[in-house]
N, C-alpha and C positions, 0 to 999 in steps of 0.2 A: 503492500500500500503506500511505497514511498512517490508512487507516481501523483497520487492524490497530493501531496505536500505544492508540490508546484503551483505555484499562478496561474497557470496559464486552465489548467485542470480547475481549482477553485471556480475561476471566471467562467468557466464551460456549465460548473454544476449548478452558480450563481445563478446563470442567464436562464436556464434551464429552467429553475423553481419557478424565478420572478415571469417567465412569461408562460409555464405551463398553469399556474394554480390561478390566474386572473383569467387565460381564459376556459378552465373546468370553471371553475365560480358562474361568471356571464352567461356558459353556454347551460350550465345545470341551470340558472332561470328563468332564460329560455324555453327551453325546453321542457320546462315542470307549466309554465304557464300556458305555451302550446299544448298542450296533454287533459292540463286544466277546461281548456276552453271547448277542444273536442270531445272530451266525455263531459262535459256539462251539455254542450247542443246536442249530443246522442241521446243524454238522459231525461231534454225535451221530447225530442224527438219519438222514444221509444213509452214515455208517459202516456201523450199524445195518442200512440196507436193502441194501448191498454185501455182510453178512455173511449176509446172506439165500440170496442170489443166488451167493456162493461156499457154503453151503454145499450147494444143488443141486448143481452143478457137482461137487464131490467124494462126494455121495453117488452123481451119475451116472457116475464115474469118465471125466467126456469127456475130461481133459486124458492121459486113458493111454490108452483104448479109443477108436478115429479110430471104428468102425462103425455109429455110432450119432450122427453126424453131423447128420442131418437135424433127428433128434431133440432133438440140443443148441441147434440153429441157431432153433429152434422154442421153446425155451426162453428162447432169449436174447431173441428177439423180443416174447414173450410178458410178461416181466420188463421189459423195455425202454419198454413200451407203459405196463405197470402203474404203474409210479414217474413217468415222461413224462423218460427221462434216456436218454443213452447210457451205453450198457454194451459195454466191451471187456473179454476175455479175453484172458491172454497164458500163456505157455509161461513155466520158469523161463527163459530169456534172454531174456524180453522178447518175443518175438514175438509177434505178434497172430493169435491161431488163429482169434476169435471178434470182431466189429466189428456192432452193432446197423444200424448206419448202410450200413456196407459199405463208408467210406471209407477203411480204415487196415488192410484185413484184406489177412495177408501182409508185411506192415511189419513192420519193429521200433521198437518204443517204450518210449523211455527217458525219465524224469525224474524230479525227488526223490518226488514220490511212489510210481509205479513202482517203483521203487528201494527205499524204505521198506516195500512190501509183499513183496518178492521177498526182504528180508533179515527176513521174519516182524514185521516191527511194522506196525498201521495207521499210516491217515496221511491227513489231508484239510484240503486247503487251495483260498482263495481267489486265481482267478487276478488278478494286479496288475491294477487300472486297467480289470477290468470284472467284470458281475453272474453270474459262473460259478463251480464249486467243482467240487471236482475229489475224489474220495473213493476210497481202492486197498487191498485188505485184501489177504493168503496168503492160496492154496486148497492145503491139506496132504493129502497123501495119506491114505491111509484108514485108515493105521494114527497119525496127527498127527504127524509126524515127519519128514516134509520139505517143505519148500516146494516143488511142481511150478508152481505159475504165481501168476497176480494173477487178480481180479476191478476192473475201475477206472470206476465211474460218475463220467461226465460230465455235470453240469445247469445247468441256470440256476438263480439266484438272485434274481431279480428282486423276487419276491413280499415276498422279505427286505429289500434293498438298497435298493432303490429307495425305498422309505416311511421309509427312514432319511436316504437323501441329501435326498428334500424335507422333512423334521425338520429337517436340518439349517438349509439355505437361508429355512424359514421364521425357526430361533430364530435365524439372523444377521439377517436382517433386521427382525424386533423387535428386537433388540440396538440396529441402527442408528438403529431408530423412537425407543425408548425414548431412548439417549444424544442425538439432536435435540432429544427434547421436553426432558428436562432441559437442555442446554445453551439452548434458547431462553426456558424460563423463567428459567434463571441472569441471562438476557441481559435478562428481562424484569425482573425486581426488582433486578436491578446498582445503578437508581439510587438507591435505598435507600441504597446506600455512595456509591456515584460523587457525588451529588449535593450531601452537605455537604463533599463534598472539592473539587467545582469552586468550593462557595461561599467555601471557605480557600480556595483558590487565589487567589480575586480578592481577598481580604484583604489575603494574603500579597502580590501585586502591585502592591496600593497604597502597602504598608508600604516597598516596595522604590524607590516613589515621594516617599520622604519622609512617607504620610500616618499617625501613629504612632498616632493615637487609634481604631485600630480594635479592632472587640469581636465576638465571633461568639456567636450563642445557643445555647447547650448544652443537648439536650434530650438524659435516659435517662443511664446511667451503662455504659453499652458502650465498648470500644475507641475509635469517634469520638468518642465524648462526652470522654471521656481526651485526646484530639487535642488538641479543641477547648478544654479548659483549659486540655494545656501553652501552647497559639497566645494566650490571654488573658492568663495569667500572662507568656509574653515580651515580650505588650506592655505590659504593665506594666513591664519592668524597660526594657525600648529608652524607654517615656516618663522613666523616672525615671534614664536614663544622661543621656537628651538633656537631662531639668531638670537633671542634675550639669552637663553641660557648659555649659549657658548658664551658668548660675550662675559655674562655675570662670573662665572667659570673663568675666564681670561684674568677678569678687574681682579676677581678677589685673590688669584693667582700672585698678580702683579702686584696689589697693593700690600700682602702679607709678605713677600720675595724682598722688597724696597727698604722696608725696615729691619729685615732680617738681614740682609745686604750690609746695609751700613751698620748695623751689629757687628757685624764680622769681618768689616774692614775695621773697626775699630780696635777693637780686641784684639788683634792681627796685630796693628799698629804698635800694641804697647807688648803685647809677646814677643819679637821679633826685633823689637829694640833696646838695648843696652841702657843703662845711665840717663833713663827718661825724665823729665824733670816733675817735680811734684805737678806743677802747675798743668803743665801737659796731660799727667795722667787725673785731675780735677778738670778739667776742662771737657776729655772725653767721655770720664765718665757723666759728666753732664748729655752732653751728646746720644751715651747709651740710655741714659734715662727719658731721655725725651722720646725717643723710636720705640722706647718699649712702652710709654703712654700714647704714644700712636699705636702702636700693635693692637694693645688692651683695648682703645675705642673704635679699630675698627670690629673687632671680634664683640665686644658688647653689643653695635652697633648691628650687627651683624645677625647675633641669637636676635636681636628684638626684635627684627624685620621675621625672620622666620615663624617668630611665637606669634607676631601678629598674621601673618599669613595662615598659622596654625591656630590663631583664635584658640592660644593656649593662653594668653595672658586675658583675663578676665576683664569686663570696663565695671570700675566702681562710680555707678553713677548717683551723680547727688548734685541739690541746686547749689549752682555756683553764681558769685557775682562776676559778670563778665569785664564788669567796668573794673573793678578789683583786681583780678586778673591778671589781665593789661595793664595795670600803673606798674601791677610789682615786678614783671616781666620789665619794660622798658627801665625800671630804677636799677635792677641787675645789670644791666648791659650801658647804662649813662656810660659805665669806666675807659669801656670800649669806643664809643662814639665821640667823647673827648679827644680819647688818645687820637685820632683821627680829625678832630673839631666839624666834626658832622651835627646837627641839628635835629633833636628828635622831636616830633609835633604829635602829639597826642591828642583825637579830636572825638567827644561825643557829646551829647543833646539829651539823653536819659539815661537812665539805672534801666540795667539787662540783666535779665536771671534767666540761664539756661539751665536744662539737664545734661550736664556733662562730665566727662573722667577727668577731673580737674589736672590731677600729677602728667595724665598721656596730651591729653591740650595744650598743658602751658609748655610738655617736650616742642608738641611741632609750632606753635605759634612762635617760641621761641630760636627754632630752626630760621622760618621767614625772614624775622625781622634781623635775626645774626645775621645772617646774608645778604639783605639789604642794606647791612654796615659797612661790613666786607667786603661789599662790590661796589660799593658808591665812592668814588673818590675823595678826599679831604678838600672840606667847605660845605661839602655835597647837604642834601636833608633827606631824613627817613621820617614818613608818615604813618602812622597807625590809625583809620578812620575805623568808629564802630557806630552800627545803625540794623534796626528792629523792625517788623512788622510783625503784625498778629502772631505769628507761626514759625518764622525763621531768623536768624539772629545772620547779621552780617558784619567782615570784617575783612578791609583791606589794608595790605602793607605797600605803601609807595614809597619808591625812593627816585631818586637823580641820576642811577648810577651806571655803570656801562651798557646795560640795555641785555639784549639775548636774541639774536637770529630769527627771523621767523619760522626758518626751516627746521629748526631746532626747539623752538617751543613746544611742542607735543613731545619730546622726548626728557626733556629735564628733570621730569618724577622719575624714571629708571635709575636702577643702581650706577650707581658709579661712573653715572653718564656726566663726561663733561665736556662742555658747548664750543672752550677753545683754550688757545695756548694763556690766555687771561686769564681764566680761571684756572690756574692750574694748582698746586699741591700746597705751594708758598702762601695761600691762603689762609690752609689749616683747613681742619676738618678732615672727615674720612669719603665723602662723594655719597654720604647715606642720609642726609641730612632730609632733603625734600623727599625720596622714595619713604621714610619715616612719615615726614607730615603728609606727605598724600594716604597713605594708607590709614591713620590713625584720623583721618576726616570722610575717609569711607568705613571707618567702622561708627562712627557716628552716625551716619545714613545722611553725610553732607558733600556738598562739591569742592573743587579750587579747581580757579582757572587762574590764566596769568595774560597779562598785555603788555608788551614791548616794543620798542623798537631803538636799537641798536646808537648807544651815544647819550641817547635822551632817558634812561632809566625803565624799570620794570613796576609792575603792579598789581599783586598778590590778590586773590577774591576770594576769601574762606564763607558759603552757605552752611549752615545748620539747624535743624530745628531745634525751635525752644525744649519743647516736649520729645526724649527720647524714644525714639520706638524700637521695642525692642521686638525679636522675628518670633513672628507668632500672633503680633497687638503690640496693644502700649500700656505699662505697667501702671 
């Protein structure tokens, strides 16, 4: 049954069912109505014939006067031959007085049609499972007041019933053939759907084997084309992620190798020189200590990023005064700004309280302001503006620094990414500050954007909700 798991066979089965069931339903409804109509017309016709016989029985007074029995028998025989039906006449108690076939004469006949007729109600019905109809009508006395008996006609309705049955069989067979044809056509045309899917599946298997440079040829604008476009977009993203991973590994290796190389050179210089002055020992040990601090900072920031990625560091959400938090950050960074003669400007027009993790958010905002100071030339300005509406808070950090090239602005939040030679390691830092800032803002369900022009400065805009939204709802 492995073949049944094929999409084409499933489509064949699906189209067969979809085609066959409605055809059978509508065919059954139409045929049932046709059968009901023809049977009703047949019942009316045979009731009319039974009434004609009943009228002659009443006029001859045959159920009251037995003296004309032979004439009565001749009448029933002729009418039976004329109508092509078996005719029975019963008295008021159901006793068969006359039977054109002679089979039930002097017997008692009681069924639904006879009982209805003896209760002065005409009735005709088809015998279940047989092409035979019985029609019974009452026989009244000459005063038309008392039921003295009933006339029963038993006749074959093959001329009506059998054609309908044949028509049913033909329509059911036709429905089956139409459904099969529809299924086979769907099977034949399903390759239009399954072929591109099979092709796409081959490319997916290649990607699972590590071949990320896969692209499918997209034709048209239908759902299959949309799936192909989505696949191509996914491969682009996977290639970018792989490229970022490789760059990240390379950058980590380089960042860690640089201080280690410096430490090795410094230690070897001390080891292989004789009569080294104490001052040189002190100077080299200070440089070694600085490189160890730098190495430690890189490792700490890397661990922080890994934990943020894996959500290992929980958010300690609390109501925080954003104005007070920002002012405290500016106070700590004032000595750095004064050293470069940079003017710090703070602007806020109202108190803002937000649900955030103060420690993590302080680190993120500190990274932004510290970068603005580092990359702003002496005599420049760094401004921090805080605003809010009913739902969100907005913090913008503006500087008059060297700016960022437009083509590089989309990558500045990547780990270890450096825009140009001016932004080198001599400015300090690990190259991970903006990556940590970006991840922290995202964890707070916020967003961060940058607008910059080379030589004129940059503006980093942070937006985050005043009320923190947890996964699954607001606490």
